[in-house]
All heavy atoms as an XYZ file, in Angstrom:
901
protein
N     -11.719    -24.833     15.056
C     -11.099    -24.749     16.350
C     -10.528    -26.109     16.721
O     -11.162    -27.134     16.521
C     -12.107    -24.320     17.398
C     -12.803    -23.015     17.152
S     -13.392    -22.383     18.725
C     -12.240    -21.067     18.920
N      -9.365    -26.075     17.320
C      -8.679    -27.304     17.656
C      -9.355    -28.094     18.767
O      -9.281    -29.307     18.815
C      -7.245    -26.975     18.057
C      -6.264    -27.976     17.521
C      -4.863    -27.535     17.759
O      -4.416    -26.621     17.063
O      -4.220    -28.119     18.654
N     -10.020    -27.435     19.682
C     -10.619    -28.116     20.825
C     -12.047    -28.581     20.591
O     -12.690    -29.048     21.515
C     -10.573    -27.200     22.061
C      -9.156    -26.979     22.519
O      -8.302    -27.829     22.333
N      -8.901    -25.831     23.105
N     -12.549    -28.440     19.388
C     -13.904    -28.886     19.114
C     -14.000    -30.405     19.210
O     -13.065    -31.113     18.855
C     -14.340    -28.447     17.712
C     -14.579    -26.966     17.597
C     -15.115    -26.590     16.224
O     -15.655    -27.467     15.517
O     -14.974    -25.429     15.854
N     -15.132    -30.870     19.698
C     -15.342    -32.310     19.775
C     -15.429    -32.905     18.380
O     -15.900    -32.265     17.444
C     -16.627    -32.607     20.537
C     -16.531    -32.330     22.001
C     -17.778    -32.778     22.750
O     -18.736    -33.286     22.127
O     -17.783    -32.617     23.974
N     -14.992    -34.128     18.274
C     -15.083    -34.895     17.028
C     -16.063    -36.030     17.274
O     -16.075    -36.639     18.341
C     -13.722    -35.472     16.636
C     -12.567    -34.499     16.667
C     -12.709    -33.373     15.703
C     -11.418    -32.566     15.672
N     -11.598    -31.175     15.474
N     -16.874    -36.314     16.286
C     -17.895    -37.354     16.413
C     -17.774    -38.344     15.266
O     -17.581    -37.962     14.113
C     -19.292    -36.732     16.375
C     -19.567    -35.868     17.555
C     -19.305    -34.534     17.674
C     -20.130    -36.266     18.793
N     -19.681    -34.080     18.899
C     -20.193    -35.128     19.621
C     -20.586    -37.487     19.290
C     -20.696    -35.173     20.910
C     -21.092    -37.526     20.574
C     -21.148    -36.379     21.368
N     -17.914    -39.612     15.596
C     -17.976    -40.666     14.584
C     -19.255    -41.458     14.849
O     -19.459    -41.965     15.954
C     -16.750    -41.587     14.631
C     -15.477    -40.782     14.328
C     -16.920    -42.755     13.654
C     -14.193    -41.575     14.452
N     -20.095    -41.528     13.860
C     -21.370    -42.243     13.958
C     -21.298    -43.513     13.115
O     -20.781    -43.492     11.998
C     -22.513    -41.377     13.427
C     -22.667    -40.073     14.144
C     -22.047    -38.920     13.679
C     -23.445    -39.980     15.295
C     -22.184    -37.709     14.341
C     -23.594    -38.781     15.958
C     -22.950    -37.651     15.478
O     -23.093    -36.464     16.141
N     -21.831    -44.570     13.643
C     -21.958    -45.827     12.908
C     -23.441    -46.080     12.693
O     -24.243    -45.885     13.597
C     -21.348    -46.984     13.700
C     -19.881    -46.849     14.096
C     -19.459    -48.044     14.938
C     -18.992    -46.707     12.881
N     -23.767    -46.522     11.492
C     -25.158    -46.833     11.182
C     -25.213    -48.122     10.378
O     -24.245    -48.481      9.703
C     -25.834    -45.683     10.396
O     -27.200    -46.033     10.143
C     -25.139    -45.407      9.072
N     -26.345    -48.789     10.438
C     -26.539    -49.974      9.602
C     -27.367    -49.638      8.362
O     -27.728    -50.520      7.595
C     -27.179    -51.112     10.385
C     -28.550    -50.748     10.933
O     -28.986    -49.594     10.791
O     -29.192    -51.643     11.515
N     -27.624    -48.357      8.153
C     -28.412    -47.903      6.994
C     -27.507    -47.721      5.775
O     -26.353    -47.325      5.890
C     -29.115    -46.576      7.294
C     -29.973    -46.589      8.540
C     -31.145    -47.508      8.397
C     -32.020    -47.429      9.636
N     -32.731    -48.632      9.905
N     -28.049    -47.961      4.601
C     -27.324    -47.722      3.367
C     -27.403    -46.226      3.049
O     -28.412    -45.581      3.331
C     -27.894    -48.582      2.203
C     -29.308    -48.178      1.842
C     -26.978    -48.543      0.998
N     -26.336    -45.666      2.489
C     -26.337    -44.266      2.086
C     -26.949    -44.138      0.696
O     -26.768    -45.013     -0.151
C     -24.925    -43.691      2.061
C     -24.278    -43.589      3.420
C     -22.917    -43.750      3.549
C     -25.017    -43.325      4.562
C     -22.300    -43.645      4.786
C     -24.411    -43.218      5.798
C     -23.045    -43.386      5.913
N     -27.602    -43.020      0.451
C     -28.235    -42.788     -0.854
C     -27.236    -42.867     -2.003
O     -27.576    -43.227     -3.124
C     -28.955    -41.430     -0.873
C     -28.006    -40.255     -0.904
C     -27.601    -39.677     -2.101
C     -27.482    -39.737      0.276
C     -26.713    -38.626     -2.117
C     -26.607    -38.676      0.266
C     -26.219    -38.123     -0.934
O     -25.330    -37.082     -0.953
N     -25.967    -42.524     -1.746
C     -24.946    -42.554     -2.799
C     -24.144    -43.855     -2.810
O     -23.210    -44.001     -3.585
C     -24.005    -41.358     -2.666
C     -23.340    -41.274     -1.300
O     -23.400    -42.254     -0.515
O     -22.756    -40.215     -1.002
N     -24.492    -44.783     -1.908
C     -23.871    -46.102     -1.825
C     -22.404    -46.061     -1.389
O     -21.663    -46.997     -1.610
C     -24.020    -46.866     -3.152
C     -23.915    -48.361     -2.946
O     -24.330    -48.900     -1.930
N     -23.335    -49.050     -3.908
N     -21.955    -44.985     -0.757
C     -20.593    -44.892     -0.248
C     -20.488    -45.637      1.071
O     -21.482    -45.932      1.725
C     -20.198    -43.440     -0.050
C     -19.898    -42.726     -1.333
C     -20.271    -43.081     -2.595
C     -19.175    -41.507     -1.467
N     -19.835    -42.163     -3.505
C     -19.150    -41.181     -2.830
C     -18.556    -40.659     -0.562
C     -18.520    -40.047     -3.317
C     -17.930    -39.527     -1.054
C     -17.909    -39.239     -2.412
N     -19.242    -45.899      1.499
C     -18.995    -46.519      2.798
C     -19.102    -45.506      3.929
O     -19.500    -45.845      5.035
C     -17.592    -47.140      2.854
C     -17.445    -48.381      2.023
C     -16.641    -48.385      0.900
C     -18.093    -49.554      2.373
C     -16.478    -49.542      0.144
C     -17.944    -50.709      1.624
C     -17.137    -50.695      0.501
N     -18.681    -44.280      3.666
C     -18.623    -43.287      4.736
C     -18.615    -41.880      4.152
O     -18.377    -41.686      2.965
C     -17.359    -43.487      5.579
O     -16.202    -43.296      4.786
N     -18.834    -40.940      5.044
C     -18.673    -39.518      4.731
C     -17.933    -38.916      5.907
O     -18.331    -39.103      7.063
C     -20.023    -38.825      4.541
C     -20.686    -39.209      3.258
N     -20.359    -38.643      2.051
C     -21.638    -40.126      2.993
C     -21.094    -39.188      1.090
N     -21.874    -40.104      1.644
N     -16.819    -38.234      5.614
C     -16.014    -37.609      6.653
C     -16.028    -36.102      6.456
O     -15.942    -35.619      5.333
C     -14.565    -38.110      6.605
C     -14.406    -39.563      6.950
C     -14.550    -40.488      5.764
O     -14.635    -40.002      4.615
O     -14.602    -41.706      5.981
N     -16.091    -35.414      7.566
C     -16.094    -33.955      7.562
C     -15.046    -33.484      8.570
O     -14.348    -34.289      9.168
C     -17.490    -33.439      7.915
C     -18.549    -34.035      7.017
C     -19.312    -35.116      7.450
C     -18.752    -33.555      5.725
C     -20.265    -35.692      6.628
C     -19.711    -34.130      4.898
C     -20.462    -35.197      5.346
O     -21.400    -35.766      4.529
N     -14.928    -32.192      8.752
C     -13.902    -31.657      9.653
C     -14.068    -32.140     11.100
O     -13.078    -32.390     11.774
C     -13.923    -30.134      9.608
C     -13.335    -29.580      8.328
C     -13.266    -28.061      8.370
N     -12.405    -27.578      7.313
C     -12.847    -27.169      6.135
N     -14.128    -27.176      5.872
N     -11.992    -26.740      5.226
N     -15.282    -32.278     11.559
C     -15.515    -32.630     12.962
C     -16.401    -33.846     13.153
O     -16.744    -34.182     14.287
C     -16.141    -31.451     13.709
C     -15.198    -30.284     13.766
O     -14.022    -30.459     14.025
N     -15.701    -29.092     13.509
N     -16.787    -34.483     12.074
C     -17.670    -35.639     12.210
C     -17.484    -36.593     11.036
O     -16.986    -36.209      9.984
C     -19.136    -35.193     12.282
O     -19.511    -34.556     11.082
N     -17.865    -37.804     11.294
C     -17.849    -38.821     10.241
C     -19.033    -39.741     10.476
O     -19.447    -39.963     11.615
C     -16.553    -39.619     10.275
N     -19.569    -40.252      9.398
C     -20.630    -41.252      9.486
C     -20.209    -42.432      8.622
O     -19.782    -42.261      7.480
C     -22.013    -40.685      9.095
C     -23.091    -41.734      9.320
C     -22.020    -40.100      7.708
C     -24.507    -41.199      9.310
N     -20.281    -43.591      9.207
C     -19.812    -44.823      8.578
C     -20.970    -45.800      8.537
O     -21.617    -46.039      9.553
C     -18.649    -45.424      9.389
C     -17.486    -44.435      9.496
C     -18.206    -46.757      8.802
C     -16.491    -44.773     10.594
N     -21.221    -46.368      7.375
C     -22.269    -47.376      7.291
C     -21.670    -48.771      7.428
O     -20.603    -49.058      6.877
C     -23.092    -47.267      6.000
O     -24.130    -48.255      6.049
C     -22.262    -47.463      4.747
N     -22.358    -49.588      8.171
C     -21.986    -50.993      8.327
C     -22.832    -51.870      7.407
O     -22.679    -53.095      7.399
C     -22.194    -51.423      9.786
C     -21.573    -50.520     10.853
C     -21.895    -51.047     12.246
C     -20.081    -50.379     10.647
N     -23.682    -51.229      6.630
C     -24.664    -51.907      5.798
C     -24.009    -52.971      4.924
O     -23.118    -52.683      4.124
C     -25.394    -50.889      4.922
C     -26.436    -51.498      4.027
C     -27.680    -51.871      4.529
C     -26.178    -51.717      2.684
C     -28.638    -52.434      3.716
C     -27.134    -52.283      1.865
C     -28.355    -52.641      2.378
O     -29.298    -53.205      1.567
N     -24.418    -54.192      5.097
C     -24.031    -55.340      4.272
C     -22.542    -55.659      4.252
O     -22.098    -56.396      3.391
C     -24.542    -55.170      2.836
C     -25.915    -55.790      2.660
O     -26.411    -56.440      3.601
O     -26.494    -55.621      1.570
N     -21.743    -55.102      5.203
C     -20.313    -55.418      5.171
C     -20.090    -56.921      5.292
O     -19.401    -57.510      4.463
C     -19.533    -54.688      6.276
C     -18.082    -55.074      6.188
C     -17.446    -56.053      6.878
C     -17.124    -54.546      5.271
N     -16.139    -56.166      6.465
C     -15.917    -55.252      5.479
C     -17.150    -53.543      4.302
C     -14.758    -54.980      4.763
C     -15.990    -53.275      3.580
C     -14.818    -53.990      3.809
N     -20.662    -57.520      6.308
C     -20.399    -58.943      6.537
C     -20.983    -59.817      5.434
O     -20.411    -60.839      5.083
C     -20.914    -59.350      7.911
C     -20.051    -58.734      9.013
C     -20.502    -59.107     10.395
O     -21.707    -58.962     10.683
O     -19.636    -59.525     11.184
N     -22.073    -59.385      4.845
C     -22.721    -60.174      3.795
C     -21.974    -60.054      2.458
O     -21.785    -61.049      1.757
C     -24.161    -59.707      3.621
C     -24.949    -60.451      2.577
C     -26.363    -59.934      2.498
C     -27.123    -60.565      1.363
N     -28.441    -59.956      1.181
N     -21.521    -58.846      2.106
C     -20.970    -58.620      0.767
C     -19.452    -58.461      0.691
O     -18.865    -58.725     -0.359
C     -21.610    -57.364      0.148
C     -23.108    -57.419     -0.086
C     -23.604    -56.094     -0.631
C     -23.473    -58.561     -1.025
N     -18.815    -57.995      1.762
C     -17.406    -57.601      1.640
C     -16.451    -58.338      2.558
O     -15.244    -58.276      2.368
C     -17.267    -56.085      1.865
C     -18.192    -55.310      0.970
C     -19.314    -54.674      1.489
C     -17.982    -55.256     -0.398
C     -20.185    -53.983      0.662
C     -18.854    -54.580     -1.227
C     -19.951    -53.950     -0.690
O     -20.813    -53.280     -1.503
N     -16.952    -59.005      3.573
C     -16.092    -59.715      4.508
C     -15.588    -61.006      3.870
O     -16.360    -61.649      3.148
C     -16.903    -60.036      5.762
O     -16.115    -60.625      6.740
N     -14.359    -61.450      4.078
C     -13.340    -60.806      4.874
C     -12.730    -59.605      4.151
O     -12.863    -59.535      2.950
C     -12.307    -61.899      5.089
C     -12.424    -62.788      3.882
C     -13.864    -62.680      3.447
N     -12.080    -58.708      4.849
C     -11.744    -58.669      6.253
C     -12.971    -58.483      7.134
O     -14.048    -58.145      6.659
C     -10.781    -57.495      6.392
C     -10.775    -56.780      5.096
C     -11.534    -57.569      4.119
N     -12.753    -58.665      8.401
C     -13.856    -58.649      9.366
C     -14.494    -57.265      9.493
O     -13.891    -56.251      9.116
C     -13.336    -59.073     10.741
O     -12.479    -58.069     11.261
N     -15.678    -57.250     10.039
C     -16.371    -55.990     10.312
C     -15.532    -55.127     11.248
O     -15.425    -53.911     11.059
C     -17.751    -56.262     10.911
C     -18.577    -55.032     11.287
C     -18.875    -54.174     10.066
C     -19.879    -55.454     11.972
N     -14.916    -55.743     12.230
C     -14.067    -55.008     13.172
C     -12.912    -54.318     12.433
O     -12.624    -53.144     12.688
C     -13.529    -55.963     14.231
C     -12.688    -55.306     15.290
C     -12.254    -56.337     16.329
C     -11.385    -55.722     17.395
N     -10.984    -56.713     18.403
N     -12.273    -55.016     11.515
C     -11.176    -54.423     10.732
C     -11.678    -53.255      9.888
O     -11.007    -52.221      9.782
C     -10.545    -55.470      9.816
O      -9.923    -56.470     10.565
N     -12.834    -53.421      9.299
C     -13.434    -52.357      8.487
C     -13.711    -51.120      9.338
O     -13.402    -49.991      8.936
C     -14.726    -52.876      7.846
C     -15.629    -51.811      7.288
C     -15.281    -51.120      6.132
C     -16.830    -51.503      7.917
C     -16.122    -50.136      5.619
C     -17.672    -50.536      7.406
C     -17.309    -49.853      6.256
O     -18.138    -48.886      5.753
N     -14.274    -51.321     10.525
C     -14.577    -50.179     11.402
C     -13.286    -49.464     11.805
O     -13.213    -48.226     11.760
C     -15.374    -50.643     12.644
C     -16.781    -51.101     12.224
C     -15.465    -49.516     13.675
C     -17.558    -51.811     13.322
N     -12.265    -50.203     12.164
C     -10.981    -49.596     12.540
C     -10.411    -48.803     11.361
O      -9.911    -47.683     11.531
C      -9.996    -50.663     13.039
C     -10.474    -51.219     14.383
C      -8.572    -50.113     13.145
C      -9.753    -52.469     14.832
N     -10.470    -49.357     10.176
C      -9.980    -48.677      8.968
C     -10.733    -47.370      8.746
O     -10.133    -46.323      8.479
C     -10.145    -49.621      7.773
C      -9.685    -49.060      6.456
C      -8.327    -49.031      6.133
C     -10.593    -48.580      5.526
C      -7.897    -48.535      4.914
C     -10.169    -48.082      4.305
C      -8.821    -48.065      4.002
O      -8.398    -47.568      2.788
N     -12.049    -47.414      8.859
C     -12.849    -46.217      8.640
C     -12.598    -45.164      9.725
O     -12.578    -43.969      9.438
C     -14.338    -46.578      8.581
C     -14.732    -47.357      7.347
C     -14.612    -46.522      6.077
O     -14.553    -45.308      6.089
N     -14.580    -47.197      4.945
N     -12.415    -45.593     10.966
C     -12.109    -44.649     12.043
C     -10.743    -44.001     11.796
O     -10.573    -42.795     12.004
C     -12.185    -45.339     13.415
C     -13.648    -45.653     13.745
C     -11.557    -44.472     14.510
C     -13.840    -46.505     14.988
N      -9.778    -44.779     11.330
C      -8.456    -44.214     11.004
C      -8.583    -43.170      9.908
O      -7.952    -42.104      9.972
C      -7.501    -45.332     10.584
N      -9.396    -43.443      8.900
C      -9.598    -42.472      7.823
C     -10.257    -41.198      8.365
O      -9.859    -40.088      8.007
C     -10.435    -43.091      6.711
C     -10.448    -42.262      5.450
C     -11.079    -43.025      4.312
O     -12.154    -43.599      4.464
N     -10.416    -43.044      3.178
N     -11.223    -41.344      9.243
C     -11.866    -40.172      9.851
C     -10.852    -39.378     10.672
O     -10.851    -38.143     10.633
C     -13.041    -40.608     10.722
N      -9.978    -40.061     11.396
C      -8.967    -39.374     12.209
C      -8.026    -38.551     11.330
O      -7.601    -37.457     11.722
C      -8.180    -40.389     13.030
N      -7.720    -39.054     10.150
C      -6.888    -38.286      9.210
C      -7.618    -37.007      8.809
O      -7.040    -35.923      8.800
C      -6.528    -39.130      7.972
C      -5.593    -40.268      8.365
C      -5.892    -38.254      6.886
C      -5.419    -41.323      7.290
N      -8.896    -37.127      8.488
C      -9.703    -35.942      8.147
C      -9.686    -34.940      9.292
O      -9.501    -33.743      9.080
C     -11.157    -36.342      7.861
C     -11.457    -36.613      6.446
N     -11.000    -37.722      5.787
C     -12.185    -35.908      5.552
C     -11.434    -37.688      4.543
N     -12.157    -36.596      4.379
N      -9.904    -35.435     10.497
C      -9.936    -34.551     11.660
C      -8.592    -33.847     11.843
O      -8.535    -32.639     12.082
C     -10.278    -35.331     12.926
C     -11.636    -35.978     12.937
C     -11.909    -36.961     13.866
C     -12.642    -35.623     12.037
C     -13.164    -37.574     13.919
C     -13.891    -36.238     12.072
C     -14.152    -37.204     13.017
N      -7.497    -34.600     11.754
C      -6.158    -34.038     11.964
C      -5.799    -33.001     10.913
O      -5.157    -31.999     11.217
C      -5.106    -35.144     11.950
O      -5.293    -36.016     13.032
N      -6.212    -33.253      9.677
C      -5.894    -32.335      8.576
C      -6.950    -31.248      8.417
O      -6.810    -30.384      7.557
C      -5.742    -33.118      7.276
N      -8.024    -31.315      9.208
C      -9.117    -30.349      9.124
C      -9.679    -30.284      7.702
O      -9.878    -29.208      7.137
C      -8.655    -28.965      9.600
C      -9.820    -28.047      9.872
O     -10.913    -28.482     10.239
N      -9.602    -26.762      9.682
N      -9.923    -31.465      7.134
C     -10.392    -31.558      5.753
C     -11.906    -31.506      5.659
O     -12.603    -32.143      6.442
C      -9.973    -32.893      5.132
C      -8.530    -33.146      4.833
C      -8.369    -34.527      4.201
C      -7.945    -32.086      3.937
N     -12.375    -30.814      4.652
C     -13.774    -30.958      4.271
C     -13.836    -32.144      3.314
O     -12.827    -32.556      2.737
C     -14.273    -29.695      3.572
O     -13.611    -29.533      2.329
N     -15.019    -32.689      3.145
C     -15.150    -33.807      2.204
C     -14.826    -33.345      0.780
O     -14.233    -34.083     -0.002
C     -16.560    -34.398      2.278
C     -16.664    -35.710      1.525
C     -17.937    -36.463      1.817
O     -19.025    -35.932      1.522
O     -17.843    -37.588      2.336
N     -15.158    -32.108      0.474
C     -14.883    -31.575     -0.876
C     -13.383    -31.523     -1.159
O     -12.942    -31.865     -2.250
C     -15.502    -30.171     -1.028
C     -17.013    -30.143     -0.978
C     -17.590    -30.277      0.439
O     -16.890    -30.001      1.431
O     -18.759    -30.704      0.547
N     -12.605    -31.120     -0.169
C     -11.146    -31.084     -0.350
C     -10.606    -32.503     -0.469
O      -9.767    -32.790     -1.320
C     -10.462    -30.329      0.806
C     -10.828    -28.849      0.753
C      -8.949    -30.510      0.763
C     -10.402    -28.056      1.970
N     -11.088    -33.397      0.358
C     -10.624    -34.790      0.315
C     -10.902    -35.421     -1.044
O     -10.088    -36.201     -1.546
C     -11.285    -35.595      1.422
N     -12.021    -35.075     -1.651
C     -12.356    -35.650     -2.956
C     -11.386    -35.207     -4.053
O     -11.299    -35.841     -5.095
C     -13.790    -35.298     -3.342
C     -14.854    -36.081     -2.590
C     -16.244    -35.531     -2.885
C     -14.774    -37.562     -2.916
N     -10.636    -34.166     -3.799
C      -9.648    -33.700     -4.781
C      -8.353    -34.501     -4.730
O      -7.526    -34.380     -5.621
C      -9.346    -32.219     -4.561
C     -10.527    -31.330     -4.877
C     -10.204    -29.881     -4.642
C     -11.448    -29.039     -4.928
N     -11.217    -27.618     -4.708
N      -8.169    -35.318     -3.694
C      -6.925    -36.081     -3.597
C      -7.129    -37.585     -3.737
O      -6.182    -38.341     -3.603
C      -6.158    -35.763     -2.289
C      -6.926    -36.208     -1.046
C      -5.782    -34.309     -2.210
C      -6.126    -36.090      0.234
N      -8.336    -38.036     -4.000
C      -8.581    -39.477     -4.087
C      -7.972    -40.087     -5.351
O      -7.728    -39.393     -6.330
C     -10.097    -39.805     -4.029
C     -10.688    -39.397     -2.713
C     -10.844    -39.187     -5.183
N      -7.734    -41.379     -5.272
C      -7.188    -42.138     -6.406
C      -8.296    -42.963     -7.059
O      -9.049    -43.638     -6.376
C      -6.111    -43.117     -5.935
C      -4.997    -42.492     -5.203
N      -3.994    -41.810     -5.833
C      -4.732    -42.421     -3.878
C      -3.158    -41.355     -4.927
N      -3.576    -41.713     -3.729
N      -8.351    -42.926     -8.343
C      -9.212    -43.828     -9.119
C      -8.493    -44.067    -10.432
O      -8.259    -43.105    -11.167
C     -10.591    -43.228     -9.340
C     -11.566    -44.153    -10.030
C     -11.767    -45.500     -9.328
O     -11.857    -45.578     -8.103
O     -11.822    -46.497    -10.055
N      -8.046    -45.259    -10.702
C      -8.307    -46.512     -9.999
C      -7.504    -46.598     -8.698
O      -6.546    -45.846     -8.490
C      -7.855    -47.579    -10.993
C      -6.801    -46.926    -11.812
C      -7.209    -45.475    -11.889
N      -7.878    -47.544     -7.839
C      -7.218    -47.688     -6.545
C      -5.758    -48.112     -6.682
O      -5.402    -48.847     -7.615
C      -8.022    -48.775     -5.840
C      -9.047    -49.249     -6.774
C      -8.980    -48.466     -8.035
N      -4.945    -47.638     -5.728
C      -3.514    -47.981     -5.724
C      -3.081    -48.596     -4.395
O      -1.894    -48.794     -4.173
C      -2.646    -46.752     -6.055
C      -2.818    -45.670     -4.982
C      -2.950    -46.203     -7.443
C      -1.799    -44.546     -5.051
N      -4.034    -48.843     -3.491
C      -3.692    -49.388     -2.186
C      -3.430    -48.311     -1.155
O      -2.694    -48.524     -0.200
N      -4.034    -47.148     -1.337
C      -3.890    -46.013     -0.432
C      -5.224    -45.809      0.297
O      -6.284    -46.142     -0.240
C      -3.537    -44.760     -1.238
S      -3.498    -43.219     -0.304
N      -5.174    -45.242      1.489
C      -6.413    -44.978      2.219
C      -7.308    -43.985      1.477
O      -8.487    -43.893      1.783
C      -6.111    -44.463      3.622
C      -5.564    -45.554      4.531
S      -5.408    -45.050      6.242
C      -7.103    -45.134      6.785
N      -6.762    -43.280      0.520
C      -7.556    -42.328     -0.255
C      -7.910    -42.861     -1.645
O      -8.097    -42.106     -2.581
C      -6.868    -40.959     -0.315
C      -7.198    -40.164      0.921
C      -6.417    -40.253      2.051
C      -8.348    -39.399      0.981
C      -6.752    -39.572      3.201
C      -8.697    -38.719      2.130
C      -7.897    -38.811      3.234
O      -8.249    -38.143      4.372
N      -8.037    -44.175     -1.760
C      -8.592    -44.760     -2.984
C     -10.086    -44.452     -3.021
O     -10.771    -44.543     -1.999
C      -8.389    -46.278     -2.999
C      -6.955    -46.692     -3.255
O      -6.144    -45.851     -3.669
O      -6.643    -47.877     -3.021
N     -10.597    -44.116     -4.178
C     -12.007    -43.758     -4.317
C     -12.932    -44.967     -4.176
O     -14.002    -44.858     -3.619
C     -12.247    -43.072     -5.670
C     -13.652    -42.625     -5.893
S     -14.097    -41.375     -4.698
C     -15.641    -40.836     -5.330
N     -12.541    -46.106     -4.678
C     -13.302    -47.361     -4.564
C     -14.692    -47.249     -5.186
O     -15.706    -47.568     -4.543
C     -13.396    -47.817     -3.114
S     -11.796    -48.043     -2.339
N     -14.739    -46.805     -6.424
C     -16.019    -46.778     -7.137
C     -16.599    -48.189     -7.186
O     -17.793    -48.378     -7.025
C     -15.854    -46.158     -8.543
C     -15.584    -44.659     -8.379
C     -17.077    -46.427     -9.405
C     -15.325    -43.907     -9.638
N     -15.745    -49.167     -7.405
C     -16.148    -50.571     -7.261
C     -15.907    -50.911     -5.800
O     -14.767    -51.034     -5.356
C     -15.320    -51.478     -8.179
C     -15.483    -51.168     -9.659
C     -16.890    -51.437    -10.159
O     -17.543    -52.387     -9.670
O     -17.341    -50.692    -11.046
N     -16.951    -51.033     -5.016
C     -16.836    -51.121     -3.561
C     -15.877    -52.200     -3.054
O     -15.160    -51.960     -2.084
C     -18.220    -51.259     -2.933
C     -19.002    -49.942     -3.031
C     -20.326    -50.014     -2.346
C     -20.145    -49.786     -0.866
N     -21.409    -49.601     -0.148
N     -15.780    -53.376     -3.667
C     -14.814    -54.362     -3.158
C     -13.362    -53.874     -3.224
O     -12.497    -54.417     -2.544
C     -15.028    -55.572     -4.066
C     -16.449    -55.438     -4.526
C     -16.659    -53.946     -4.700
N     -13.088    -52.828     -4.008
C     -11.727    -52.290     -4.100
C     -11.225    -51.699     -2.788
O     -10.027    -51.460     -2.627
C     -11.636    -51.222     -5.197
C     -11.710    -51.811     -6.596
O     -11.578    -53.047     -6.744
O     -11.901    -51.033     -7.554
N     -12.115    -51.480     -1.820
C     -11.679    -50.968     -0.517
C     -10.658    -51.903      0.117
O      -9.805    -51.482      0.894
C     -12.883    -50.733      0.429
C     -12.440    -49.894      1.642
C     -13.526    -52.040      0.832
C     -13.579    -49.478      2.560
N     -10.695    -53.165     -0.245
C      -9.796    -54.148      0.352
C      -8.332    -53.869      0.027
O      -7.451    -54.223      0.801
C     -10.188    -55.553     -0.091
C     -11.541    -55.968      0.461
C     -11.925    -57.349     -0.003
C     -13.314    -57.703      0.503
N     -13.642    -59.094      0.230
N      -8.033    -53.218     -1.112
C      -6.640    -52.882     -1.448
C      -6.056    -51.950     -0.386
O      -4.966    -52.177      0.116
C      -6.530    -52.214     -2.816
C      -6.965    -53.067     -3.974
C      -7.873    -52.574     -4.908
C      -6.483    -54.356     -4.151
C      -8.287    -53.344     -5.984
C      -6.889    -55.130     -5.221
C      -7.786    -54.620     -6.138
O      -8.195    -55.378     -7.194
N      -6.782    -50.897     -0.069
C      -6.318    -49.960      0.947
C      -6.302    -50.563      2.333
O      -5.425    -50.268      3.145
N      -7.265    -51.416      2.621
C      -7.313    -52.055      3.930
C      -6.121    -52.991      4.128
O      -5.567    -53.076      5.221
C      -8.619    -52.816      4.111
C      -9.821    -51.913      4.275
S     -11.366    -52.819      4.506
C     -11.129    -53.441      6.179
N      -5.731    -53.691      3.071
C      -4.584    -54.609      3.185
C      -3.285    -53.848      3.405
O      -2.451    -54.247      4.195
C      -4.474    -55.492      1.955
C      -5.377    -56.695      2.004
C      -5.002    -57.713      0.954
N      -5.330    -57.263     -0.379
C      -6.435    -57.600     -1.036
N      -7.301    -58.412     -0.469
N      -6.669    -57.159     -2.235
N      -3.115    -52.744      2.682
C      -1.862    -51.993      2.814
C      -1.878    -51.101      4.052
O      -0.856    -50.930      4.715
C      -1.585    -51.164      1.564
O      -2.544    -50.124      1.442
N      -3.019    -50.501      4.355
C      -3.155    -49.659      5.538
C      -2.253    -48.436      5.531
O      -1.785    -48.009      6.580
N      -1.987    -47.884      4.354
C      -1.059    -46.749      4.269
C      -1.677    -45.570      3.524
O      -2.690    -45.702      2.841
C       0.249    -47.138      3.546
C      -0.035    -47.523      2.078
C       0.986    -48.249      4.273
C       1.180    -47.548      1.189
N      -1.020    -44.455      3.670
C      -1.231    -43.304      2.804
C      -0.062    -43.293      1.836
O       1.094    -43.434      2.261
C      -1.203    -42.000      3.599
C      -2.405    -41.697      4.463
C      -2.118    -40.502      5.347
C      -3.611    -41.417      3.586
N      -0.332    -43.136      0.566
C       0.758    -43.089     -0.400
C       1.554    -41.788     -0.191
O       1.046    -40.832      0.419
C       0.212    -43.185     -1.821
S      -0.625    -41.682     -2.406
N       2.796    -41.725     -0.668
C       3.612    -40.524     -0.496
C       2.950    -39.255     -1.054
O       3.065    -38.189     -0.460
C       4.903    -40.848     -1.257
C       4.980    -42.341     -1.230
C       3.552    -42.814     -1.305
N       2.228    -39.385     -2.170
C       1.541    -38.222     -2.751
C       0.477    -37.672     -1.805
O       0.390    -36.469     -1.574
C       0.902    -38.618     -4.092
C       0.212    -37.480     -4.792
C      -0.448    -37.921     -6.096
O      -0.107    -39.009     -6.619
O      -1.293    -37.164     -6.594
N      -0.321    -38.550     -1.225
C      -1.370    -38.123     -0.289
C      -0.762    -37.557      0.990
O      -1.248    -36.552      1.522
C      -2.324    -39.262      0.023
S      -3.435    -39.643     -1.351
N       0.300    -38.186      1.487
C       0.969    -37.659      2.684
C       1.410    -36.224      2.443
O       1.210    -35.350      3.285
C       2.192    -38.511      3.038
C       1.872    -39.760      3.779
C       3.169    -40.475      4.147
C       2.894    -41.828      4.721
N       4.123    -42.557      5.028
N       2.001    -35.982      1.272
C       2.466    -34.631      0.938
C       1.326    -33.636      0.875
O       1.428    -32.528      1.415
N       0.232    -34.028      0.243
C      -0.916    -33.132      0.134
C      -1.525    -32.840      1.505
O      -1.937    -31.720      1.780
C      -1.961    -33.725     -0.803
C      -1.542    -33.681     -2.261
C      -2.576    -34.313     -3.155
C      -2.126    -34.282     -4.607
N      -3.091    -34.936     -5.484
N      -1.589    -33.854      2.350
C      -2.170    -33.658      3.679
C      -1.273    -32.784      4.558
O      -1.766    -32.032      5.397
C      -2.433    -35.000      4.352
C      -3.574    -35.807      3.748
C      -3.582    -37.224      4.297
C      -4.907    -35.131      3.976
N       0.036    -32.876      4.370
C       0.945    -32.045      5.145
C       0.835    -30.572      4.752
O       1.145    -29.700      5.557
C       2.388    -32.525      4.989
C       2.697    -33.835      5.721
C       4.091    -34.334      5.334
C       2.587    -33.645      7.222
N       0.400    -30.318      3.516
C       0.231    -28.927      3.066
C      -0.918    -28.315      3.813
O      -1.097    -27.211      4.036
C      -0.027    -28.845      1.573
C       1.157    -29.253      0.757
C       0.843    -29.300     -0.745
O      -0.315    -29.199     -1.141
N       1.846    -29.455     -1.543
């Protein structure tokens, strides 16, 4: 439903799978665990904004995490949908701040 509330949770706990976040159709959970210690710069604030933007894309496209995993890039190409198996690779997408044309097309479908 379009009018359903959307929720974004921030936690300082590490995820069992060591991911940065999990996004769903109506909610997202983002870990702040060790960002400033291991990955900064960019700043924690920039990271949070980036993750919120990614969650907003999920919400707008009504994506499940399973569907989103079908469009990720590995290795990273500087798109918001880079998989980032090597966690520092998130910085490529953060620097560019874009969706690649392929991902834009898939999300529009």
